[in-house]
C-alpha positions as CSV (number, residue, x, y, z in Angstrom):
1,M,6.2,-10.2,12.3
2,T,6.8,-8.9,8.8
3,A,10.1,-7.5,7.6
4,P,10.4,-4.1,6.1
5,R,10.1,-3.7,2.3
6,S,13.0,-4.8,0.3
7,A,15.7,-2.4,-0.8
8,L,15.1,-0.1,-3.7
9,P,15.1,-2.0,-7.0
10,W,17.8,-1.2,-9.5
11,S,15.4,0.7,-11.8
12,A,14.6,3.1,-8.9
13,K,18.3,3.6,-8.1
14,R,19.0,4.3,-11.8
15,I,16.2,6.9,-11.9
16,L,17.6,8.5,-8.8
17,W,21.1,8.7,-10.4
18,I,19.6,10.1,-13.6
19,A,17.8,12.8,-11.5
20,V,21.2,13.5,-9.8
21,A,22.9,13.9,-13.1
22,V,20.3,16.1,-14.7
23,S,20.1,18.3,-11.5
24,A,23.8,18.6,-11.4
25,V,24.1,19.7,-15.0
26,M,21.3,22.2,-14.7
27,S,22.7,23.5,-11.4
28,L,26.2,23.9,-12.7
29,R,24.9,26.0,-15.5
30,F,23.4,28.4,-13.0
31,A,26.6,28.3,-10.8
32,M,28.7,29.3,-13.8
33,I,26.7,32.5,-14.3
34,G,26.9,33.4,-10.6
35,A,23.7,31.9,-9.2
36,W,25.4,29.4,-7.0
37,P,22.6,29.0,-4.4
38,V,20.7,27.0,-7.1
39,L,23.4,24.3,-6.7
40,I,22.8,24.1,-2.9
41,F,19.0,23.9,-3.3
42,S,19.3,21.3,-6.0
43,A,21.5,19.2,-3.7
44,L,19.0,19.6,-0.9
45,D,16.1,18.5,-3.3
46,I,18.0,15.4,-4.4
47,G,19.0,14.6,-0.8
48,G,15.4,14.9,0.3
49,L,14.3,12.6,-2.5
50,Y,16.9,10.0,-1.4
51,V,15.8,10.3,2.3
52,A,12.1,9.8,1.3
53,L,12.9,6.8,-0.8
54,H,15.1,5.3,1.9
55,M,12.5,5.8,4.6
56,F,9.8,4.3,2.3
57,S,12.0,1.2,1.7
58,R,12.6,0.7,5.4
59,S,8.9,1.0,6.5
60,R,6.8,-2.1,6.9
61,P,3.8,-2.3,4.6
62,P,0.3,-2.6,6.2
63,E,-1.2,-6.1,6.3
64,E,-4.6,-7.6,6.4
65,R,-5.3,-11.2,7.2
66,L,-8.7,-12.9,6.7
67,Q,-9.2,-16.2,8.4
68,F,-12.2,-18.5,8.1
69,H,-13.0,-20.7,11.0
70,S,-16.0,-23.1,11.4
71,D,-18.2,-20.5,13.2
72,R,-16.6,-17.1,12.6
73,I,-14.5,-15.0,10.2
74,E,-11.6,-13.1,11.7
75,L,-10.2,-10.0,10.0
76,E,-6.9,-8.8,11.4
77,R,-5.2,-5.6,10.4
78,I,-1.6,-4.7,11.2
79,D,-0.6,-1.1,10.5
80,A,2.8,0.3,9.5
81,K,3.8,0.7,13.2
82,G,2.9,-3.0,14.0
83,R,-0.3,-2.3,15.9
84,S,-2.9,-5.1,15.4
85,S,-6.6,-5.0,15.5
86,K,-9.0,-8.0,15.1
87,I,-12.6,-8.2,14.2
88,A,-14.6,-11.4,14.5
89,L,-17.9,-11.9,12.6
90,P,-20.3,-14.8,12.5
91,A,-19.5,-16.8,9.4
92,Y,-23.1,-17.8,8.6
93,W,-24.5,-14.2,8.6
94,T,-21.6,-12.3,7.0
95,R,-21.8,-11.4,3.4
96,L,-19.4,-9.9,0.9
97,E,-20.4,-6.6,-0.7
98,T,-18.6,-5.3,-3.8
99,Q,-18.8,-1.8,-5.3
100,E,-17.5,-1.0,-8.8
101,R,-16.7,2.7,-9.0
102,P,-16.8,4.8,-12.2
103,D,-13.1,5.6,-11.9
104,G,-12.2,1.9,-12.3
105,D,-11.8,1.2,-8.6
106,C,-13.4,-1.8,-6.8
107,R,-14.2,-1.8,-3.1
108,L,-14.9,-4.8,-0.9
109,W,-16.7,-5.0,2.4
110,L,-17.6,-7.7,4.9
111,V,-21.1,-6.9,6.0
112,F,-22.9,-8.2,9.1
113,R,-26.1,-6.4,10.1
114,Q,-25.3,-2.7,10.0
115,E,-21.5,-3.3,10.4
116,R,-19.5,-2.8,7.2
117,H,-15.8,-3.6,7.4
118,P,-13.7,-2.7,4.3
119,I,-11.3,-5.4,3.2
120,G,-8.5,-5.5,0.6
121,I,-7.4,-2.0,1.5
122,C,-3.8,-3.0,0.9
123,L,-4.6,-4.3,-2.6
124,G,-5.0,-2.7,-5.9
125,A,-8.4,-2.7,-7.7
126,A,-7.4,-5.5,-10.0
127,E,-6.3,-7.6,-7.1
128,R,-9.5,-6.9,-5.2
129,R,-11.5,-8.0,-8.3
130,A,-9.5,-11.2,-8.5
131,I,-9.9,-12.1,-4.8
132,A,-13.6,-11.3,-4.5
133,P,-14.8,-14.6,-6.0
134,Q,-12.5,-16.5,-3.7
135,I,-13.8,-14.8,-0.6
136,Q,-17.4,-15.2,-1.9
137,H,-16.8,-18.9,-2.4
138,A,-15.3,-19.3,1.1
139,L,-18.3,-17.5,2.7
140,Q,-20.8,-19.8,0.8
141,S,-18.9,-22.9,1.9
142,Q,-19.2,-21.7,5.5
143,R,-23.0,-21.6,5.1
144,N,-23.2,-25.2,3.8
């Protein structure tokens, strides 16, 4: 079982404090001219931002596990709620399909017959590009 994300890094806390300071200065200006509800709504906005960042840091990130066995490939996905799903594909007949998109994204699929299973969903485009040759090599070594 994977632990939640780590606490907010210092840079994120510093940005949150800067947002609090800027919001307070701007809201106090409005409060001084008699528009005091601006101060309340500003505090609610910053409070909402803090709650959202806190909830994000406490949630567990989704996971993918790709395991190569002698006769099959297992793809296990675990979502943010801890639910797991497994897919087993025959190692010899499964291939890796990549798609470079014009927006700079890269997508990966494990393909067996008409079944296409996206992989690397939790990764960025650069990470998917970096891991594609490793997966391709592992698939080819399963065939030999």
